[in-house]
Steps between C-alpha positions, in 0.01 A plus 500: 500500500530144627787449746557282804519766770311655790570871500709657219654733758643210705592260221878542547489445876267204461731345241805551720327322787455203268864515390612493864269209578630298205871575540559579865808278495665740252367847578291717723290807430519816709223761490479875568713549300476193282798299385598134459825359645668165534365300791836515678553877459679701623828358377705807570853364459479216251512685171371775277124545528321489163169686500250572226134585463241699311130505432300183558325319217819354353522193722705297561723807455625615754358337810516149356876532461583553868716219633839334492699587189282790391345793690539577868194723487232626261283807540158482331300811425131520407406351164716663230612765750841554658557419868569793730850591620420412863413142400824468302696646791339249738606212273854639492510527879376142538769347278801725458808506718868579461541320165253749349195469279411521132162620375390360162250742346294486181523822301170664585500853634323422828709191573828677432408804710368305798779242511769765466337703776507193724866439413584855601319458832688175561829668420420768757469215751852384411413217262668455162201455270525535123251493213514331160224582251401250230367626165491197271191579288601555136151611395525864603759758591249689713137483611252671727581236764878534510794720411687290248459129436276302730615223729322178405580127469872540555422588862439131578841401367666792678354404836607136465855572388564780749356285778747230404790745519394605849458139608855406397633778723589774252568850631257782430730634227506160332124440535433841348741423212314175427169688498628759255638225276155340483335835420747552215440154353121446527219614270125430486190565294134421570173471312139517619191334358268633771513763773523444876232621738623674815268391787421845637436636148272218391545528124776412250796738485468543123308363204623276221298399198433128445777487238752734668820448702689760701866443414746618765250519785615596849426294809237749618320500167686808375497559124755311298700570189206452264158344465506232232258248346490155660781274372564130526747389767789445259484853363434666835782327688739569213409870531568486876831316472617739228424802718699360791788358296550824308502716809728281713663431248556127458751334272586146398669304775328678789363291788175631645232443758155511336206590722155458343243651733121482518351838592243324717224388266696301243483124567807271503389347170558831322797609711700187421399522135646852488812392688574228246474749216725747682768233549493422128518866402803552722666186363450637149716795611772270630405571863506212750227487765680338793265605782121530496204618706139459384184600683308782671777665704429871440133546426253779441199367688297297247638656182524259207841546346866405504837651561835374380820579688852417387806524725843469336693269730859463608633230733438704814139583416426140401644371829301751704181406314568132573568562870244352743184699565206435731211744471125454454530548123853379410665190645792292385830362629582380849 
């Protein structure tokens, strides 16, 4: 194993110290328990607090999305491991006031249990805190890592759009409704060419032959829909777009946001190549790509692979996507 680290047991803390050093104008990191909040937190009366989190190793998700127009707080767990309820509760306490809070949770058993436990504890303290679970992965209906579909690339879009709804002053009911609309309208699928190596394990999570691809991989390296022979980009991306478009489903005349994501080890050369193919495949179906995101925004350590996420837009979702955002990983607008 070759990785740039000191001690595998402290890699998350060490990384967070670097994040805080680089982006102290936007966020700060609290320890024992560990969570990341906006630099100006607490903002207890200015709007609905939007909080997310999960296992580390998927950066910039979630910690890189803390800032104006997106998350108020993110709670990182150990690599590929859920954060504990006390850390989530601490993030809630640091950000949530009378307008309430919304927890955005990927559909993994540990994440759902620990975030819902924290929400219940916050409710006992008199706070109105609700939970929305995202399950956008079309590859599986169940796995050993989650009950039901997994939460994957759509999480990035959910956090941006819900953050925009909070920023414009929506009530908790309205912010929650926007979140559930996104969950209903977003689908994703991923593929892996190589496996990630978790630092404290020291060896790849699974093995792939030199001519094999895992189609429908999860963001922790969980098994996908099937293991297939290596395909050229045109054929592989067509397979991915078809899986998403069929499940959503998409029809001619739809406007969509297309998110083509590197899983960490795929270079921009290949990521943009795949994105161009995906745009053409959607156009062939009469679908208009009117918003786009390309790059490594929800990764799986150094895994070589891609995911494709499609969000069916309406005017409200498009406007919230376009709204200004200032975080370490996403920045546009005023």
